[in-house]
N, C-alpha and C positions, 0 to 999 in steps of 0.2 A: 641798629636793627639786629635782632637775634638771628642766628643761623637758621635757615630753613631750606627744605627741598621742595621742588615742584615735581609732582608725579601724577600719573593717571589716577583718576578717582576709582575707588574700589567699592563694591556693594556695601561694605561696612561703613563707608564714609557718608552714605545717604542721610542719616539723621543730622550729622553736623552740617552738611551742605544745606539741607532744608531749613535748619534753624537759622543759618546765615541769610538765606533768601527771605525768611520771614521777619528778620530783625530790622525793619524800618517801616515807616508808615504805609508805604505802598505795598510792600511784601506782606505785611501783616493782614492785608485785605485779600490777598490772593493765595497764600500758602497755608498748608495745614500740617504743622509739625507733629500734631497729635495723631494724624492718620497717614502713615507712610505707604499705605497700600498702593496708591496711584503712582508713586514715585519709583517703585521697584521695576515695573515693566518699562517705564520711561527710561530708567537708567540702562536697562538691557538693550533697548533700541539704540541708544546712544553708543553703548559699548560695542555693539555689533557692526556699527557703521564706520568704515575706515576714514571717512571725512569729518568725523566728530571727535573732538578732543576735549573731554571734560576732565579738568585737572584740579588738584588741590595743592595748596601750600601747607607743608607740615613742619612743625617745630616740636621736637621731643615727643614724637608720635601723636601730637595733637593737631587736628585740622584747624588752620587759622585763616585760610582764604580759599577762594575757588574762582574759576573762570571757565567758560565754555567757548571754544573756538570751533567754528564750522568752516570747512574749506569748500568753496562753491566754484566749480568749473562753469564757464559760460562762453558765449559767443561775443557779447558786447565788448567794446574796447579792444577790438582785434583779438578776441579769444582769451581775454584776461581771466585768470583765476583769482578769486577774492578770498580773503579771510574775513569772517564775520565774528566779531567778539560780542558775547552775550553774558549775562548773569555774573558780572564781576562783583564779588562780595568779599569783604574783609571782616573777620570777627571783631566785635565792638571794642574789645580791650587791646586790639593790635592796630587799630586805625591810627594814621598819622606817623607811622614809622617807616614808610617807603615800600611796604609790601605791595600795595596796589600798583605802584610804578613798576616794580619788579615783575608782577604778573602781566601787565600790559606789554612790557618789553619782551617777556617770554613769548607772548602771543604774536607779536610782530616778527620776532626771529623765527618762530615756528612757521608762520605764514611764508616768510622768505624761503625757508628750507623746503616748503611744499610747492614752491614755484609761483606763489602769489605775487601779483604786481600791485595790489591794492588791499588795504585793510580798512574795514568800515565797522561802525558800531552805531547803535541808537541809544539814546538816553532820554528818559521821561522828561518832558518839558519842565516839570517842577524841580528837577534835580540841578539847581544852579551851581552848587558846589562841585558836582560831578562834571558839569560842562567846563568849568575852569580847569579842573584836573586834566581832562582830555585835551583841552586846548594847550595847556602847558606841556603836554607830551607830543605836541605837533599836529594833532587832529584839527580839522577845520569843520565848522558847522556849515556845510555847503548845500544841504538838501533839507527839505521838510518831509518828515516821515508820516505815514498814514497806517492805521491798523483797523481791521474789521474783525470783531469777535464773532466766532461761529458757534 
């Protein structure tokens, strides 16, 4: 694996992030890399919230991966704070080199640092390769998730 840094995403990273979000069959249906207007205010909301950690992996000034970690304080489980991992994407030409593992491990360590006692994520039911990936990292498929589009 080439050397890379994980750092907070910057406004100029939005096009690269959106392109990675759109670079699979599911993302291609939901994302609009040709219209970045809705992503800019969304980025700002994330950047302004101290419980949101949108990060990118960078190699030689090129964004090659991204992940969004949300820290969720709560009362359940004796007041447990959780880390929620979302939108994990690796640039197509960098897949299979361990970058996804590194990003997930970064999110787990950051969650620990933030006082979390649990890290959770969801993965679309059709992403069987991703399910194996998360299980190999120690995650268990213990719940069934539900979503309601508004």
